[in-house]
C-alpha atoms as one frame of an Amber mdcrd trajectory, in Angstrom:
protein
 -77.054 -96.783   6.683 -78.273 -98.663   3.643 -76.780 -97.623   0.289 -79.265
 -96.872  -2.446 -78.778 -98.547  -5.801 -78.330 -96.137  -8.684 -81.250 -95.924
 -11.062 -81.006 -98.088 -14.197 -79.542 -96.189 -17.166 -82.850 -96.415 -19.075
 -84.667 -94.673 -16.228 -81.969 -92.010 -15.986 -82.032 -91.285 -19.730 -85.829
 -91.031 -19.781 -85.809 -88.689 -16.781 -83.274 -86.417 -18.485 -85.234 -86.436
 -21.751 -88.312 -85.339 -19.785 -86.272 -82.659 -17.989 -84.964 -81.347 -21.310
 -88.460 -81.190 -22.839 -89.783 -79.455 -19.711 -87.307 -76.632 -20.428 -88.600
 -76.224 -23.992 -91.712 -74.532 -25.359 -94.042 -75.623 -28.148 -92.471 -74.563
 -31.428 -88.880 -74.962 -30.201 -86.668 -77.054 -32.469 -83.684 -79.233 -31.707
 -81.741 -82.086 -33.202 -81.975 -85.605 -31.849 -78.202 -85.354 -31.409 -78.830
 -82.571 -28.866 -81.056 -84.931 -26.860 -78.335 -87.597 -26.888 -75.580 -85.148
 -25.886 -77.674 -83.719 -23.042 -78.456 -87.173 -21.639 -74.858 -88.321 -22.008
 -73.587 -85.230 -20.180 -76.151 -85.541 -17.394 -75.725 -89.297 -16.813 -71.960
 -89.336 -17.280 -72.410 -92.667 -19.040 -71.576 -93.940 -22.514 -74.450 -95.304
 -24.594 -75.425 -95.411 -28.249 -77.145 -92.290 -29.644 -79.953 -94.488 -30.992
 -80.743 -95.526 -27.422 -81.814 -91.996 -26.480 -83.754 -91.659 -29.752 -85.553
 -94.954 -29.104 -86.589 -93.755 -25.615 -87.673 -90.429 -27.121 -90.019 -92.258
 -29.531 -91.245 -94.529 -26.739 -92.085 -91.522 -24.571 -94.035 -89.933 -27.444
 -95.995 -93.182 -27.974 -96.824 -93.198 -24.248 -97.952 -89.530 -24.406 -95.238
 -88.403 -22.001 -94.070 -85.760 -24.487 -95.076 -84.530 -27.917 -92.921 -83.629
 -30.901 -92.770 -84.085 -34.651 -89.863 -84.648 -36.982 -89.646 -81.693 -39.354
 -86.489 -82.823 -41.174 -85.762 -86.545 -41.074 -82.489 -86.247 -42.965 -81.041
 -83.738 -40.494 -82.939 -85.269 -37.536 -84.584 -82.014 -36.522 -87.586 -82.266
 -34.237 -90.120 -79.637 -33.203 -91.731 -79.602 -29.764 -95.539 -79.666 -29.967
 -98.265 -78.770 -27.495 -99.921 -81.698 -25.725-102.602 -83.135 -28.002-101.250
 -81.433 -31.133-101.040 -83.874 -34.077 -97.595 -85.176 -34.937 -96.161 -87.154
 -37.838 -95.181 -90.767 -37.278
């Protein structure tokens, strides 16, 4: 039987970000640190927190998910409905 290669860490992190957002509703708020901690726990891998945040922004640019930053200093984001206008 052929062994399957594990998915690259980038793919895993993006899948877990999508899974996390699928559990949330428009209007829900969370910190970017929560996204990092969730992905770290689910992958079991060490990576920089900014890595998850970079993928989060990339996924918003590609219209995979929608959120806005409501407090940049405390890194609080708010989940938006698809098509709802967000800040850059």
